[in-house]
C-alpha positions in Angstrom: -16.6 -0.5 -19.8 -16.7 1.5 -16.6 -13.5 2.8 -14.7 -12.4 0.2 -12.2 -10.9 3.0 -10.2 -13.9 5.4 -10.2 -11.6 8.5 -10.5 -9.1 9.3 -13.2 -6.4 10.4 -10.8 -6.1 6.7 -10.0 -4.2 4.0 -12.1 -5.6 0.5 -12.6 -3.3 -2.4 -12.6 -5.1 -5.6 -13.7 -2.6 -8.1 -12.4 -3.5 -7.0 -8.8 -7.0 -5.7 -9.5 -6.0 -2.6 -7.6 -5.8 1.2 -8.2 -2.7 3.3 -7.5 -2.2 6.9 -6.9 0.9 8.9 -6.4 0.8 11.3 -3.5 3.8 13.6 -4.6 4.3 15.3 -1.3 7.2 14.7 1.0 5.6 13.3 4.2 6.8 11.0 7.0 5.5 7.5 6.8 2.7 7.9 9.1 1.2 11.0 7.8 1.5 9.6 4.3 -0.4 6.5 5.4 -3.3 8.8 6.7 -3.2 10.6 3.3 -3.9 7.2 1.7 -6.4 6.3 4.5 -8.5 9.4 3.7 -8.8 8.2 0.1 -9.9 4.7 1.1 -6.4 3.2 0.5 -3.2 2.3 2.2 0.6 2.6 1.3 1.4 0.2 -1.5 2.1 -3.4 -0.5 4.4 -4.8 -3.3 3.8 -8.6 -4.0 5.7 -9.1 -7.4 8.2 -8.0 -9.7 5.4 -6.7 -12.1 3.8 -4.8 -9.3 7.2 -3.3 -8.3 8.0 -2.1 -11.8 4.5 -0.5 -12.2 4.7 1.3 -8.9 8.3 2.4 -9.8 7.0 3.8 -13.1 4.0 5.4 -11.5 6.3 7.1 -9.0 8.3 8.6 -12.0 11.4 6.8 -10.8 11.5 8.9 -7.6 11.9 7.5 -3.9 8.7 6.5 -2.4 7.5 4.8 0.8 6.2 1.3 0.7 3.6 -0.2 3.1 6.2 -2.2 4.9 7.3 -1.3 8.5 7.9 -2.9 11.9 6.7 -1.6 15.1 7.2 -2.2 18.8 9.6 -5.0 19.8 8.3 -7.4 17.1 11.2 -7.4 14.5 9.1 -8.6 11.7 7.8 -6.5 9.0 4.1 -5.9 8.4 2.2 -4.3 5.4 0.0 -1.3 6.4 -3.0 -2.8 4.6 -2.8 -5.9 6.7 -1.7 -8.1 3.8 1.2 -10.7 4.3 4.6 -9.3 4.0 7.4 -11.1 2.1 5.7 -12.5 -1.0 8.2 -10.5 -2.9 11.3 -8.4 -1.8 13.7 -6.2 -3.9 16.4 -5.2 -1.6 19.4 -3.2 -2.6 22.2 -5.8 -3.5 19.8 -8.6 -3.5 19.7 -9.4 0.2 17.6 -8.2 3.1 19.5 -6.2 5.6 19.6 -6.8 9.4 16.7 -5.3 11.3 17.6 -1.7 12.4 15.4 -0.2 15.1 16.3 3.3 13.9 15.2 2.5 10.3 11.7 0.8 10.7 10.2 1.7 7.4 11.0 0.5 3.9 11.5 2.8 0.9 11.9 2.1 -2.8 14.8 4.1 -4.4 14.8 5.7 -7.9 16.2 2.4 -9.2 13.1 0.4 -7.8 15.1 -1.3 -5.1 14.3 -1.3 -1.4 16.0 0.1 1.7 15.4 0.6 5.3 14.6 4.2 6.4 13.6 6.1 9.4 9.9 6.5 9.4 10.3 10.3 10.3 12.1 11.1 7.0 9.9 12.7 4.4 9.3 11.4 0.8 6.4 10.7 -1.5 4.3 7.7 -1.4 1.9 5.5 -3.7 -1.3 4.6 -2.3 -3.1 1.3 -3.3 -6.8 0.4 -3.0 -8.8 -2.5 -4.5 -10.7 -1.6 -7.7 -14.3 -1.1 -7.2 -16.4 -0.8 -10.3 -18.7 2.2 -10.7 -21.7 -0.1 -11.6 -22.4 -0.3 -7.7 -24.6 2.2 -6.0 -22.9 4.9 -4.3 -23.8 3.6 -1.0 -22.5 0.0 -1.7 -19.1 1.7 -3.0 -18.7 3.5 0.3 -19.5 0.4 2.3 -17.0 -1.7 0.2 -14.3 1.0 0.7 -14.9 1.0 4.4 -14.8 -2.7 4.7 -11.6 -3.0 2.9 -9.8 -0.9 5.4 -10.7 -3.4 8.1 -8.2 -6.1 9.1 -9.2 -9.4 7.4 -10.1 -11.1 10.7 -12.6 -8.3 11.5 -14.2 -8.6 8.0 -14.7 -12.3 8.5 -16.3 -11.8 11.8 -18.7 -9.0 10.5 -19.7 -11.2 7.5 -20.3 -14.2 9.9 -22.7 -11.8 11.9 -24.6 -10.9 8.7 -25.3 -14.4 7.9 -26.4 -15.6 11.4 
């Protein structure tokens, strides 16, 4: 069977059909997101207790960024990959804290619980990308990775153009 991640430095998690990689550099949230983007990925978007545990173990129980943050005047979290935020939450003390404009990004602590942080603080991150099987040709693989970085509404619009 082929490697679903195409690179041994990534770890596959079958429940999400995604690949994950620890970036063990202490970086601000935005720079860490760019590090993920350069690898065809985004910060991790955690959608289940199982995924939270997997990412927590992959991080070697250290503090990491998640993909969730809020920007501008909109006081709602969004995931950096464009997926819906809020399918799962794991806040310290079991409850979501009030929104804090000085702490717009979410981190996971060494216990696997989430807390708000200033996005300029530096910590490690885990990147996530959808699995792509190496049986695709190299051009198809690059195309799939490129498209997966586009927002879902743009992917739909582009696929619609291709069929017209």
